C-alpha positions in Angstrom: 0.0 0.0 0.0 2.9 2.4 0.5 3.2 3.1 -3.3 -0.2 4.8 -3.3 0.3 8.4 -2.1 -3.3 8.8 -1.0 -3.3 5.7 1.3 -1.7 5.5 4.7 -0.1 2.3 6.1 -3.4 0.9 7.2 -4.9 1.5 3.7 -7.1 4.5 4.8 -7.5 7.4 2.4 -5.4 10.5 3.2 -4.7 13.9 1.6 -1.0 14.1 0.6 1.0 16.5 2.7 2.5 19.0 0.2 3.7 21.4 2.9 7.4 20.8 2.5 7.4 20.9 -1.3 8.8 23.7 -3.4 6.5 26.1 -5.4 7.2 25.5 -9.1 5.5 26.4 -12.4 3.3 23.5 -13.3 1.3 22.6 -16.4 -0.8 19.6 -17.5 -2.7 18.8 -20.7 -5.4 16.2 -20.9 -7.3 15.0 -23.9 -10.8 13.6 -24.2 -12.1 12.1 -27.5 -15.8 12.1 -28.4 -16.9 9.8 -31.2 -20.1 11.0 -32.9 -22.4 9.2 -35.3 -21.8 10.4 -38.9 -25.0 12.5 -39.0 -24.2 14.3 -35.8 -20.5 14.8 -36.8 -21.6 16.3 -40.1 -23.8 18.8 -38.3 -21.0 19.8 -35.9 -18.2 20.0 -38.4 -20.3 22.0 -40.9 -20.8 24.6 -38.2 -20.9 24.6 -34.5 -24.4 23.5 -33.7 -26.4 26.1 -31.8 -29.0 24.4 -29.6 -31.6 25.7 -27.2 -28.7 25.5 -24.6 -26.4 27.6 -26.8 -23.3 26.8 -29.0 -22.1 23.3 -28.5 -18.4 24.0 -28.6 -18.6 27.3 -26.7 -20.7 25.7 -24.0 -18.3 22.8 -23.8 -15.4 25.2 -23.4 -17.1 27.0 -20.5 -18.1 23.7 -18.8 -14.5 22.5 -19.1 -13.1 25.6 -17.6 -15.7 25.5 -14.7 -15.0 21.8 -14.2 -11.2 22.3 -13.9 -11.8 25.1 -11.4 -14.0 22.9 -9.3 -11.8 19.8 -9.3 -11.0 19.9 -5.5 -14.8 20.0 -4.8 -15.4 16.9 -7.1 -12.5 14.7 -6.3 -12.2 14.1 -2.5 -8.4 14.2 -2.0 -7.4 16.9 -4.5 -5.9 20.1 -3.1 -7.6 23.4 -4.0 -5.2 25.2 -6.3 -4.7 28.8 -7.5 -5.2 28.2 -11.2 -3.5 30.9 -13.4 -4.9 29.8 -16.8 -7.1 27.2 -18.4 -6.9 26.7 -22.1 -9.5 24.5 -23.8 -9.2 23.6 -27.5 -11.9 21.6 -29.3 -11.3 20.4 -32.8 -12.4 17.7 -35.2 -9.7 15.3 -36.4 -9.2 13.2 -39.5 -11.0 10.2 -37.9 -14.1 12.3 -37.6 -13.8 12.6 -33.8 -14.1 15.6 -31.6 -10.7 16.1 -29.8 -10.8 18.2 -26.6 -7.5 19.4 -25.1 -7.5 21.0 -21.8 -4.3 22.7 -20.5 -4.1 24.1 -17.0 -1.3 26.4 -15.6 -0.4 27.2 -12.0 2.5 27.9 -9.7 2.2 25.6 -6.7 3.3 22.7 -4.6 1.3 20.1 -6.5 0.4 19.4 -10.1 -2.7 20.2 -12.1 -3.1 16.8 -13.8 -6.5 16.2 -12.2 -7.7 19.7 -13.1 -6.8 19.1 -16.8 -8.4 15.7 -16.8 -11.6 17.1 -15.1 -11.8 19.9 -17.6 -11.4 17.7 -20.6 -14.0 15.3 -19.2 -16.6 18.0 -18.4 -16.2 19.4 -21.9 -16.8 15.9 -23.4 -19.8 15.3 -21.2 -21.2 18.7 -22.2 -20.9 17.8 -25.9 -22.7 14.5 -25.2 -25.5 16.4 -23.3 -26.0 18.9 -26.0 -25.9 16.4 -28.9 -28.0 13.6 -27.3 -31.2 15.0 -28.8 -29.7 14.0 -32.2 -28.5 10.6 -31.2 -27.6 8.5 -28.1 -25.0 6.7 -30.1 -22.2 9.1 -28.9 -19.1 7.6 -27.3 -16.6 9.3 -25.0 -13.8 7.0 -25.9 -10.7 8.2 -24.1 -9.6 10.7 -21.5 -5.9 10.7 -20.8 -3.0 12.8 -19.6 -1.0 14.0 -22.6 1.6 16.2 -20.8 2.7 17.4 -17.5 5.6 19.6 -16.3 6.8 20.8 -13.0 7.3 18.8 -9.8 9.4 15.7 -9.5 9.1 14.4 -13.0 7.8 15.6 -16.4 5.6 13.4 -18.6 4.9 13.5 -22.3 2.6 11.0 -24.1 3.9 10.0 -27.5 
């Protein structure tokens, strides 16, 4: 159990003590991929669908930003962080998928991976919510960390 930073020696959940860590610049980028049925993809790629709830991509961007900001309220052992910037990019790729990249920046004693993952996830869920009237055959296929820097070790997905 000692390899899990959020478990004590008895296996109980604990918040990691970051008190003795140095403040460093930290960034993380997470990616979520949304697979849409062809008819829904055609609507989105032709122009950002505007629904009764508003523009799909703009609403997803706002949801992603809000989700990243509220990560410590959603995930029990995450530290509340002073987030300096959240950048959300939503694009269609060659495989006719919607690719959401959420990058979070801070200076702190702990990283922003969970904030980036939460932001990308919330944007993907919002796209699902706003497009489900056209089809329920929507798949959120992957959410993964793409990059992190700052702290003990950097990470870059190939």
